[in-house]
C-alpha positions in Angstrom: 19.6 -4.3 -11.8 16.9 -4.2 -9.2 13.9 -6.5 -9.2 10.7 -6.9 -7.2 8.0 -9.5 -7.4 4.5 -9.2 -5.8 1.9 -11.9 -5.6 -1.6 -10.7 -5.3 -4.8 -12.5 -4.1 -7.9 -10.7 -2.9 -11.0 -11.7 -1.0 -12.6 -13.3 -4.1 -11.7 -14.2 -7.6 -13.8 -11.3 -8.9 -11.8 -8.8 -6.7 -8.5 -10.4 -7.7 -9.4 -10.0 -11.4 -10.4 -6.4 -10.8 -7.0 -5.8 -9.2 -5.2 -7.3 -12.2 -7.3 -5.2 -14.5 -6.3 -2.0 -12.8 -2.7 -2.8 -13.6 -3.4 -3.6 -17.3 -1.9 -0.4 -18.7 1.0 -0.3 -16.2 2.6 -3.7 -16.2 2.2 -7.3 -17.2 0.4 -9.6 -14.8 1.1 -13.4 -14.7 -1.6 -15.7 -13.3 0.0 -18.2 -10.9 -3.1 -20.2 -10.4 -6.9 -19.6 -10.5 -6.7 -17.4 -7.4 -3.6 -15.2 -7.7 -1.3 -13.3 -10.0 2.1 -11.7 -9.8 3.7 -8.6 -11.2 7.4 -8.2 -11.6 9.2 -4.9 -11.7 12.8 -4.5 -13.0 14.7 -1.2 -12.9 18.3 -0.3 -13.2 18.2 2.2 -10.3 16.8 1.5 -6.9 15.0 4.9 -6.8 13.3 4.1 -10.1 12.1 0.8 -8.7 10.8 2.5 -5.6 8.9 5.0 -7.8 7.4 2.2 -10.0 6.5 0.2 -6.9 4.7 3.2 -5.3 2.7 3.8 -8.5 1.6 0.2 -8.7 0.7 0.0 -5.0 -1.3 3.2 -5.1 -3.4 1.8 -8.0 -4.0 -1.5 -6.1 -4.9 0.3 -2.9 -7.3 2.6 -4.7 -9.0 -0.3 -6.6 -9.2 -2.3 -3.4 -10.9 0.6 -1.6 -13.5 0.9 -4.3 -14.1 -2.8 -4.2 -14.7 -2.7 -0.5 -17.2 0.1 -0.9 -19.1 -1.7 -3.6 -19.0 -4.9 -1.5 -20.7 -3.1 1.4 -23.4 -1.6 -0.8 -24.3 -4.5 -3.2 
């Protein structure tokens, strides 16, 4: 079994909540405190874990990019 844990904290609580929301349909998020959350991925094969990791990270990166654009124009 392969496992990976990622702790996420963004520039603000609002941004961190948005990042957690973008993962709502993909995986469970666990809030560590008021400012950060974690996701944990578990897969039997390393190649499957890598694929799941890439999918989650792409979602986080895309959401963070949108948040940066909104932040510059609000």
